[in-house]
mmCIF file of the N, C-alpha and C atoms, coordinates in Angstrom:
data_MODEL
# 
_entry.id   MODEL 
# 
loop_
_atom_site.group_PDB 
_atom_site.id 
_atom_site.type_symbol 
_atom_site.label_atom_id 
_atom_site.label_alt_id 
_atom_site.label_comp_id 
_atom_site.label_asym_id 
_atom_site.label_entity_id 
_atom_site.label_seq_id 
_atom_site.pdbx_PDB_ins_code 
_atom_site.Cartn_x 
_atom_site.Cartn_y 
_atom_site.Cartn_z 
_atom_site.occupancy 
_atom_site.B_iso_or_equiv 
_atom_site.pdbx_formal_charge 
_atom_site.auth_seq_id 
_atom_site.auth_comp_id 
_atom_site.auth_asym_id 
_atom_site.auth_atom_id 
_atom_site.pdbx_PDB_model_num 
ATOM 1   N N  . MET A 1 1  ? 37.655 95.051  -118.120 1.00 0.00 ? 1  MET A N  1 
ATOM 2   C CA . MET A 1 1  ? 38.011 93.814  -117.499 1.00 0.00 ? 1  MET A CA 1 
ATOM 3   C C  . MET A 1 1  ? 36.251 93.266  -117.107 1.00 0.00 ? 1  MET A C  1 
ATOM 4   N N  . THR A 1 2  ? 36.086 92.180  -117.573 1.00 0.00 ? 2  THR A N  1 
ATOM 5   C CA . THR A 1 2  ? 34.711 91.605  -117.057 1.00 0.00 ? 2  THR A CA 1 
ATOM 6   C C  . THR A 1 2  ? 34.618 91.337  -115.656 1.00 0.00 ? 2  THR A C  1 
ATOM 7   N N  . LYS A 1 3  ? 33.251 91.178  -115.299 1.00 0.00 ? 3  LYS A N  1 
ATOM 8   C CA . LYS A 1 3  ? 32.975 90.885  -113.866 1.00 0.00 ? 3  LYS A CA 1 
ATOM 9   C C  . LYS A 1 3  ? 33.683 89.685  -113.483 1.00 0.00 ? 3  LYS A C  1 
ATOM 10  N N  . GLN A 1 4  ? 33.548 88.548  -114.284 1.00 0.00 ? 4  GLN A N  1 
ATOM 11  C CA . GLN A 1 4  ? 34.214 87.399  -113.705 1.00 0.00 ? 4  GLN A CA 1 
ATOM 12  C C  . GLN A 1 4  ? 35.743 87.531  -113.712 1.00 0.00 ? 4  GLN A C  1 
ATOM 13  N N  . ALA A 1 5  ? 36.392 88.352  -114.652 1.00 0.00 ? 5  ALA A N  1 
ATOM 14  C CA . ALA A 1 5  ? 37.892 88.484  -114.668 1.00 0.00 ? 5  ALA A CA 1 
ATOM 15  C C  . ALA A 1 5  ? 38.206 89.280  -113.274 1.00 0.00 ? 5  ALA A C  1 
ATOM 16  N N  . ALA A 1 6  ? 37.213 90.250  -112.890 1.00 0.00 ? 6  ALA A N  1 
ATOM 17  C CA . ALA A 1 6  ? 37.690 91.147  -111.757 1.00 0.00 ? 6  ALA A CA 1 
ATOM 18  C C  . ALA A 1 6  ? 37.475 90.217  -110.584 1.00 0.00 ? 6  ALA A C  1 
ATOM 19  N N  . LYS A 1 7  ? 36.497 89.076  -110.520 1.00 0.00 ? 7  LYS A N  1 
ATOM 20  C CA . LYS A 1 7  ? 36.236 88.275  -109.379 1.00 0.00 ? 7  LYS A CA 1 
ATOM 21  C C  . LYS A 1 7  ? 37.205 87.309  -109.252 1.00 0.00 ? 7  LYS A C  1 
ATOM 22  N N  . ASP A 1 8  ? 37.747 86.700  -110.463 1.00 0.00 ? 8  ASP A N  1 
ATOM 23  C CA . ASP A 1 8  ? 39.061 85.814  -110.608 1.00 0.00 ? 8  ASP A CA 1 
ATOM 24  C C  . ASP A 1 8  ? 40.114 86.545  -109.768 1.00 0.00 ? 8  ASP A C  1 
ATOM 25  N N  . LEU A 1 9  ? 40.438 87.881  -110.289 1.00 0.00 ? 9  LEU A N  1 
ATOM 26  C CA . LEU A 1 9  ? 41.753 88.540  -109.810 1.00 0.00 ? 9  LEU A CA 1 
ATOM 27  C C  . LEU A 1 9  ? 41.517 88.845  -108.328 1.00 0.00 ? 9  LEU A C  1 
ATOM 28  N N  . ASP A 1 10 ? 40.426 89.196  -107.811 1.00 0.00 ? 10 ASP A N  1 
ATOM 29  C CA . ASP A 1 10 ? 40.020 89.456  -106.508 1.00 0.00 ? 10 ASP A CA 1 
ATOM 30  C C  . ASP A 1 10 ? 40.291 88.272  -105.525 1.00 0.00 ? 10 ASP A C  1 
ATOM 31  N N  . GLN A 1 11 ? 39.819 87.132  -106.069 1.00 0.00 ? 11 GLN A N  1 
ATOM 32  C CA . GLN A 1 11 ? 40.139 85.774  -105.325 1.00 0.00 ? 11 GLN A CA 1 
ATOM 33  C C  . GLN A 1 11 ? 41.582 85.293  -105.405 1.00 0.00 ? 11 GLN A C  1 
ATOM 34  N N  . GLN A 1 12 ? 42.254 85.551  -106.407 1.00 0.00 ? 12 GLN A N  1 
ATOM 35  C CA . GLN A 1 12 ? 43.774 85.218  -106.649 1.00 0.00 ? 12 GLN A CA 1 
ATOM 36  C C  . GLN A 1 12 ? 44.421 86.236  -105.690 1.00 0.00 ? 12 GLN A C  1 
ATOM 37  N N  . LEU A 1 13 ? 44.084 87.444  -105.572 1.00 0.00 ? 13 LEU A N  1 
ATOM 38  C CA . LEU A 1 13 ? 44.764 88.364  -104.555 1.00 0.00 ? 13 LEU A CA 1 
ATOM 39  C C  . LEU A 1 13 ? 44.594 88.123  -103.045 1.00 0.00 ? 13 LEU A C  1 
ATOM 40  N N  . GLN A 1 14 ? 43.245 87.597  -102.796 1.00 0.00 ? 14 GLN A N  1 
ATOM 41  C CA . GLN A 1 14 ? 42.951 87.148  -101.517 1.00 0.00 ? 14 GLN A CA 1 
ATOM 42  C C  . GLN A 1 14 ? 43.718 86.018  -101.136 1.00 0.00 ? 14 GLN A C  1 
ATOM 43  N N  . GLN A 1 15 ? 43.904 85.076  -102.104 1.00 0.00 ? 15 GLN A N  1 
ATOM 44  C CA . GLN A 1 15 ? 44.799 83.769  -101.858 1.00 0.00 ? 15 GLN A CA 1 
ATOM 45  C C  . GLN A 1 15 ? 46.111 84.091  -101.499 1.00 0.00 ? 15 GLN A C  1 
ATOM 46  N N  . ILE A 1 16 ? 46.662 84.919  -102.207 1.00 0.00 ? 16 ILE A N  1 
ATOM 47  C CA . ILE A 1 16 ? 48.176 85.528  -102.145 1.00 0.00 ? 16 ILE A CA 1 
ATOM 48  C C  . ILE A 1 16 ? 48.221 86.109  -100.746 1.00 0.00 ? 16 ILE A C  1 
ATOM 49  N N  . ALA A 1 17 ? 47.312 86.930  -100.346 1.00 0.00 ? 17 ALA A N  1 
ATOM 50  C CA . ALA A 1 17 ? 47.410 87.578  -99.038  1.00 0.00 ? 17 ALA A CA 1 
ATOM 51  C C  . ALA A 1 17 ? 47.294 86.547  -97.859  1.00 0.00 ? 17 ALA A C  1 
ATOM 52  N N  . LEU A 1 18 ? 46.440 85.621  -98.054  1.00 0.00 ? 18 LEU A N  1 
ATOM 53  C CA . LEU A 1 18 ? 46.411 84.586  -97.004  1.00 0.00 ? 18 LEU A CA 1 
ATOM 54  C C  . LEU A 1 18 ? 47.454 83.632  -97.049  1.00 0.00 ? 18 LEU A C  1 
ATOM 55  N N  . ASP A 1 19 ? 48.203 83.153  -98.033  1.00 0.00 ? 19 ASP A N  1 
ATOM 56  C CA . ASP A 1 19 ? 49.264 82.231  -98.101  1.00 0.00 ? 19 ASP A CA 1 
ATOM 57  C C  . ASP A 1 19 ? 50.463 82.993  -97.783  1.00 0.00 ? 19 ASP A C  1 
ATOM 58  N N  . HIS A 1 20 ? 50.660 84.024  -98.146  1.00 0.00 ? 20 HIS A N  1 
ATOM 59  C CA . HIS A 1 20 ? 52.053 84.690  -97.963  1.00 0.00 ? 20 HIS A CA 1 
ATOM 60  C C  . HIS A 1 20 ? 52.205 85.912  -97.112  1.00 0.00 ? 20 HIS A C  1 
ATOM 61  N N  . LEU A 1 21 ? 51.022 86.414  -96.554  1.00 0.00 ? 21 LEU A N  1 
ATOM 62  C CA . LEU A 1 21 ? 51.046 87.638  -95.698  1.00 0.00 ? 21 LEU A CA 1 
ATOM 63  C C  . LEU A 1 21 ? 50.219 87.281  -94.172  1.00 0.00 ? 21 LEU A C  1 
ATOM 64  N N  . PHE A 1 22 ? 49.438 86.049  -94.328  1.00 0.00 ? 22 PHE A N  1 
ATOM 65  C CA . PHE A 1 22 ? 48.614 85.607  -93.373  1.00 0.00 ? 22 PHE A CA 1 
ATOM 66  C C  . PHE A 1 22 ? 47.504 86.478  -92.930  1.00 0.00 ? 22 PHE A C  1 
ATOM 67  N N  . ILE A 1 23 ? 47.047 87.295  -93.871  1.00 0.00 ? 23 ILE A N  1 
ATOM 68  C CA . ILE A 1 23 ? 45.909 88.161  -93.887  1.00 0.00 ? 23 ILE A CA 1 
ATOM 69  C C  . ILE A 1 23 ? 44.853 87.570  -94.431  1.00 0.00 ? 23 ILE A C  1 
ATOM 70  N N  . GLU A 1 24 ? 43.795 87.347  -93.537  1.00 0.00 ? 24 GLU A N  1 
ATOM 71  C CA . GLU A 1 24 ? 42.497 86.669  -93.874  1.00 0.00 ? 24 GLU A CA 1 
ATOM 72  C C  . GLU A 1 24 ? 41.662 87.327  -94.856  1.00 0.00 ? 24 GLU A C  1 
ATOM 73  N N  . THR A 1 25 ? 41.607 88.569  -94.955  1.00 0.00 ? 25 THR A N  1 
ATOM 74  C CA . THR A 1 25 ? 40.728 89.168  -95.868  1.00 0.00 ? 25 THR A CA 1 
ATOM 75  C C  . THR A 1 25 ? 41.291 90.618  -96.446  1.00 0.00 ? 25 THR A C  1 
ATOM 76  N N  . LEU A 1 26 ? 41.060 90.925  -97.591  1.00 0.00 ? 26 LEU A N  1 
ATOM 77  C CA . LEU A 1 26 ? 41.481 92.205  -98.075  1.00 0.00 ? 26 LEU A CA 1 
ATOM 78  C C  . LEU A 1 26 ? 40.378 93.247  -98.005  1.00 0.00 ? 26 LEU A C  1 
ATOM 79  N N  . GLU A 1 27 ? 39.422 92.901  -97.332  1.00 0.00 ? 27 GLU A N  1 
ATOM 80  C CA . GLU A 1 27 ? 38.225 93.628  -97.304  1.00 0.00 ? 27 GLU A CA 1 
ATOM 81  C C  . GLU A 1 27 ? 38.517 94.837  -96.062  1.00 0.00 ? 27 GLU A C  1 
ATOM 82  N N  . THR A 1 28 ? 38.073 96.103  -96.313  1.00 0.00 ? 28 THR A N  1 
ATOM 83  C CA . THR A 1 28 ? 38.196 97.060  -95.331  1.00 0.00 ? 28 THR A CA 1 
ATOM 84  C C  . THR A 1 28 ? 37.226 96.747  -94.040  1.00 0.00 ? 28 THR A C  1 
ATOM 85  N N  . ARG A 1 29 ? 37.623 96.713  -93.025  1.00 0.00 ? 29 ARG A N  1 
ATOM 86  C CA . ARG A 1 29 ? 37.030 96.358  -91.791  1.00 0.00 ? 29 ARG A CA 1 
ATOM 87  C C  . ARG A 1 29 ? 36.527 97.730  -90.830  1.00 0.00 ? 29 ARG A C  1 
ATOM 88  N N  . HIS A 1 30 ? 37.205 98.785  -91.220  1.00 0.00 ? 30 HIS A N  1 
ATOM 89  C CA . HIS A 1 30 ? 37.270 100.024 -90.444  1.00 0.00 ? 30 HIS A CA 1 
ATOM 90  C C  . HIS A 1 30 ? 37.765 100.069 -89.014  1.00 0.00 ? 30 HIS A C  1 
ATOM 91  N N  . SER A 1 31 ? 38.770 99.217  -88.897  1.00 0.00 ? 31 SER A N  1 
ATOM 92  C CA . SER A 1 31 ? 39.276 99.044  -87.530  1.00 0.00 ? 31 SER A CA 1 
ATOM 93  C C  . SER A 1 31 ? 40.788 98.961  -87.536  1.00 0.00 ? 31 SER A C  1 
ATOM 94  N N  . ASP A 1 32 ? 41.456 99.824  -87.001  1.00 0.00 ? 32 ASP A N  1 
ATOM 95  C CA . ASP A 1 32 ? 43.192 99.871  -87.228  1.00 0.00 ? 32 ASP A CA 1 
ATOM 96  C C  . ASP A 1 32 ? 43.645 98.438  -86.950  1.00 0.00 ? 32 ASP A C  1 
ATOM 97  N N  . ARG A 1 33 ? 43.149 97.678  -85.821  1.00 0.00 ? 33 ARG A N  1 
ATOM 98  C CA . ARG A 1 33 ? 43.794 96.278  -85.574  1.00 0.00 ? 33 ARG A CA 1 
ATOM 99  C C  . ARG A 1 33 ? 43.469 95.412  -86.722  1.00 0.00 ? 33 ARG A C  1 
ATOM 100 N N  . LEU A 1 34 ? 42.203 95.370  -87.446  1.00 0.00 ? 34 LEU A N  1 
ATOM 101 C CA . LEU A 1 34 ? 41.890 94.482  -88.266  1.00 0.00 ? 34 LEU A CA 1 
ATOM 102 C C  . LEU A 1 34 ? 42.473 95.044  -89.764  1.00 0.00 ? 34 LEU A C  1 
ATOM 103 N N  . ASP A 1 35 ? 42.660 96.292  -90.034  1.00 0.00 ? 35 ASP A N  1 
ATOM 104 C CA . ASP A 1 35 ? 42.931 96.586  -91.348  1.00 0.00 ? 35 ASP A CA 1 
ATOM 105 C C  . ASP A 1 35 ? 44.442 96.936  -91.629  1.00 0.00 ? 35 ASP A C  1 
ATOM 106 N N  . PHE A 1 36 ? 45.185 97.051  -90.529  1.00 0.00 ? 36 PHE A N  1 
ATOM 107 C CA . PHE A 1 36 ? 46.808 97.425  -90.660  1.00 0.00 ? 36 PHE A CA 1 
ATOM 108 C C  . PHE A 1 36 ? 47.423 96.001  -90.142  1.00 0.00 ? 36 PHE A C  1 
ATOM 109 N N  . HIS A 1 37 ? 48.383 95.584  -90.915  1.00 0.00 ? 37 HIS A N  1 
ATOM 110 C CA . HIS A 1 37 ? 48.918 94.416  -90.503  1.00 0.00 ? 37 HIS A CA 1 
ATOM 111 C C  . HIS A 1 37 ? 50.526 94.663  -90.605  1.00 0.00 ? 37 HIS A C  1 
ATOM 112 N N  . GLU A 1 38 ? 51.257 94.035  -89.573  1.00 0.00 ? 38 GLU A N  1 
ATOM 113 C CA . GLU A 1 38 ? 52.820 93.925  -89.685  1.00 0.00 ? 38 GLU A CA 1 
ATOM 114 C C  . GLU A 1 38 ? 53.176 92.759  -90.246  1.00 0.00 ? 38 GLU A C  1 
ATOM 115 N N  . VAL A 1 39 ? 53.938 93.013  -91.289  1.00 0.00 ? 39 VAL A N  1 
ATOM 116 C CA . VAL A 1 39 ? 54.624 91.803  -92.142  1.00 0.00 ? 39 VAL A CA 1 
ATOM 117 C C  . VAL A 1 39 ? 55.978 91.843  -92.293  1.00 0.00 ? 39 VAL A C  1 
ATOM 118 N N  . SER A 1 40 ? 56.537 90.687  -92.482  1.00 0.00 ? 40 SER A N  1 
ATOM 119 C CA . SER A 1 40 ? 58.110 90.913  -92.620  1.00 0.00 ? 40 SER A CA 1 
ATOM 120 C C  . SER A 1 40 ? 58.407 91.254  -94.134  1.00 0.00 ? 40 SER A C  1 
ATOM 121 N N  . VAL A 1 41 ? 59.582 91.705  -94.486  1.00 0.00 ? 41 VAL A N  1 
ATOM 122 C CA . VAL A 1 41 ? 59.960 92.023  -95.798  1.00 0.00 ? 41 VAL A CA 1 
ATOM 123 C C  . VAL A 1 41 ? 60.075 90.733  -96.692  1.00 0.00 ? 41 VAL A C  1 
ATOM 124 N N  . TRP A 1 42 ? 60.396 89.543  -95.912  1.00 0.00 ? 42 TRP A N  1 
ATOM 125 C CA . TRP A 1 42 ? 60.412 88.456  -96.946  1.00 0.00 ? 42 TRP A CA 1 
ATOM 126 C C  . TRP A 1 42 ? 59.152 87.926  -97.184  1.00 0.00 ? 42 TRP A C  1 
ATOM 127 N N  . ALA A 1 43 ? 58.149 88.243  -96.352  1.00 0.00 ? 43 ALA A N  1 
ATOM 128 C CA . ALA A 1 43 ? 56.820 87.783  -96.632  1.00 0.00 ? 43 ALA A CA 1 
ATOM 129 C C  . ALA A 1 43 ? 56.175 88.657  -97.968  1.00 0.00 ? 43 ALA A C  1 
ATOM 130 N N  . VAL A 1 44 ? 56.336 89.972  -97.828  1.00 0.00 ? 44 VAL A N  1 
ATOM 131 C CA . VAL A 1 44 ? 56.091 91.024  -98.814  1.00 0.00 ? 44 VAL A CA 1 
ATOM 132 C C  . VAL A 1 44 ? 56.748 90.477  -100.184 1.00 0.00 ? 44 VAL A C  1 
ATOM 133 N N  . LYS A 1 45 ? 58.127 90.145  -100.109 1.00 0.00 ? 45 LYS A N  1 
ATOM 134 C CA . LYS A 1 45 ? 58.770 89.610  -101.271 1.00 0.00 ? 45 LYS A CA 1 
ATOM 135 C C  . LYS A 1 45 ? 58.206 88.403  -101.858 1.00 0.00 ? 45 LYS A C  1 
ATOM 136 N N  . SER A 1 46 ? 57.789 87.521  -100.979 1.00 0.00 ? 46 SER A N  1 
ATOM 137 C CA . SER A 1 46 ? 57.145 86.341  -101.445 1.00 0.00 ? 46 SER A CA 1 
ATOM 138 C C  . SER A 1 46 ? 55.703 86.457  -102.141 1.00 0.00 ? 46 SER A C  1 
ATOM 139 N N  . ALA A 1 47 ? 54.976 87.550  -101.501 1.00 0.00 ? 47 ALA A N  1 
ATOM 140 C CA . ALA A 1 47 ? 53.802 87.828  -102.058 1.00 0.00 ? 47 ALA A CA 1 
ATOM 141 C C  . ALA A 1 47 ? 53.985 88.372  -103.461 1.00 0.00 ? 47 ALA A C  1 
ATOM 142 N N  . LEU A 1 48 ? 54.966 89.534  -103.601 1.00 0.00 ? 48 LEU A N  1 
ATOM 143 C CA . LEU A 1 48 ? 54.915 89.951  -104.706 1.00 0.00 ? 48 LEU A CA 1 
ATOM 144 C C  . LEU A 1 48 ? 55.472 89.170  -105.749 1.00 0.00 ? 48 LEU A C  1 
ATOM 145 N N  . LEU A 1 49 ? 56.402 88.253  -105.677 1.00 0.00 ? 49 LEU A N  1 
ATOM 146 C CA . LEU A 1 49 ? 56.896 87.088  -106.516 1.00 0.00 ? 49 LEU A CA 1 
ATOM 147 C C  . LEU A 1 49 ? 55.684 86.301  -106.838 1.00 0.00 ? 49 LEU A C  1 
ATOM 148 N N  . ALA A 1 50 ? 54.538 85.850  -105.915 1.00 0.00 ? 50 ALA A N  1 
ATOM 149 C CA . ALA A 1 50 ? 53.517 85.072  -106.473 1.00 0.00 ? 50 ALA A CA 1 
ATOM 150 C C  . ALA A 1 50 ? 52.558 85.848  -107.297 1.00 0.00 ? 50 ALA A C  1 
ATOM 151 N N  . ALA A 1 51 ? 52.413 87.296  -107.111 1.00 0.00 ? 51 ALA A N  1 
ATOM 152 C CA . ALA A 1 51 ? 51.671 88.131  -107.834 1.00 0.00 ? 51 ALA A CA 1 
ATOM 153 C C  . ALA A 1 51 ? 52.101 88.258  -109.178 1.00 0.00 ? 51 ALA A C  1 
ATOM 154 N N  . TYR A 1 52 ? 53.500 88.192  -109.402 1.00 0.00 ? 52 TYR A N  1 
ATOM 155 C CA . TYR A 1 52 ? 54.197 88.567  -110.620 1.00 0.00 ? 52 TYR A CA 1 
ATOM 156 C C  . TYR A 1 52 ? 54.212 87.116  -111.451 1.00 0.00 ? 52 TYR A C  1 
ATOM 157 N N  . GLU A 1 53 ? 54.172 85.960  -110.690 1.00 0.00 ? 53 GLU A N  1 
ATOM 158 C CA . GLU A 1 53 ? 54.075 84.607  -111.346 1.00 0.00 ? 53 GLU A CA 1 
ATOM 159 C C  . GLU A 1 53 ? 52.794 84.533  -111.825 1.00 0.00 ? 53 GLU A C  1 
ATOM 160 N N  . ALA A 1 54 ? 51.677 84.914  -111.188 1.00 0.00 ? 54 ALA A N  1 
ATOM 161 C CA . ALA A 1 54 ? 50.554 84.845  -111.513 1.00 0.00 ? 54 ALA A CA 1 
ATOM 162 C C  . ALA A 1 54 ? 50.074 85.536  -112.757 1.00 0.00 ? 54 ALA A C  1 
ATOM 163 N N  . GLY A 1 55 ? 50.578 86.822  -112.877 1.00 0.00 ? 55 GLY A N  1 
ATOM 164 C CA . GLY A 1 55 ? 50.456 87.647  -113.924 1.00 0.00 ? 55 GLY A CA 1 
ATOM 165 C C  . GLY A 1 55 ? 51.058 87.099  -115.263 1.00 0.00 ? 55 GLY A C  1 
ATOM 166 N N  . ARG A 1 56 ? 52.342 86.466  -114.828 1.00 0.00 ? 56 ARG A N  1 
ATOM 167 C CA . ARG A 1 56 ? 53.137 85.844  -116.026 1.00 0.00 ? 56 ARG A CA 1 
ATOM 168 C C  . ARG A 1 56 ? 52.477 84.610  -116.692 1.00 0.00 ? 56 ARG A C  1 
ATOM 169 N N  . GLN A 1 57 ? 51.688 83.834  -115.771 1.00 0.00 ? 57 GLN A N  1 
ATOM 170 C CA . GLN A 1 57 ? 51.052 82.650  -116.232 1.00 0.00 ? 57 GLN A CA 1 
ATOM 171 C C  . GLN A 1 57 ? 49.731 83.113  -117.010 1.00 0.00 ? 57 GLN A C  1 
ATOM 172 N N  . ALA A 1 58 ? 49.237 84.223  -116.570 1.00 0.00 ? 58 ALA A N  1 
ATOM 173 C CA . ALA A 1 58 ? 48.064 84.697  -117.262 1.00 0.00 ? 58 ALA A CA 1 
ATOM 174 C C  . ALA A 1 58 ? 48.223 85.284  -118.546 1.00 0.00 ? 58 ALA A C  1 
ATOM 175 N N  . THR A 1 59 ? 49.257 85.684  -118.784 1.00 0.00 ? 59 THR A N  1 
ATOM 176 C CA . THR A 1 59 ? 49.873 86.187  -120.136 1.00 0.00 ? 59 THR A CA 1 
ATOM 177 C C  . THR A 1 59 ? 49.969 85.119  -121.079 1.00 0.00 ? 59 THR A C  1 
ATOM 178 N N  . THR A 1 60 ? 50.551 83.991  -120.542 1.00 0.00 ? 60 THR A N  1 
ATOM 179 C CA . THR A 1 60 ? 50.943 82.772  -121.248 1.00 0.00 ? 60 THR A CA 1 
ATOM 180 C C  . THR A 1 60 ? 49.786 81.899  -121.777 1.00 0.00 ? 60 THR A C  1 
ATOM 181 N N  . GLN A 1 61 ? 48.711 82.121  -121.049 1.00 0.00 ? 61 GLN A N  1 
ATOM 182 C CA . GLN A 1 61 ? 47.412 81.308  -121.102 1.00 0.00 ? 61 GLN A CA 1 
ATOM 183 C C  . GLN A 1 61 ? 46.679 81.968  -122.241 1.00 0.00 ? 61 GLN A C  1 
ATOM 184 N N  . ASP A 1 62 ? 46.929 83.321  -122.533 1.00 0.00 ? 62 ASP A N  1 
ATOM 185 C CA . ASP A 1 62 ? 46.024 83.793  -123.788 1.00 0.00 ? 62 ASP A CA 1 
ATOM 186 C C  . ASP A 1 62 ? 46.347 83.330  -125.110 1.00 0.00 ? 62 ASP A C  1 
# 
């Protein structure tokens, strides 16, 4: 994976975390209250579906 591809993937994951799980960053902040989040199962499902769809779209663009 190129540096740009890794950066694009990271940005996409960050956006999914924000949009579906309401997590502002995926960076480790070494604080339990900042690094651990309580999320609903439907939010997890929504985030997984968004990640799956992003992967599916990425394969059809190649």
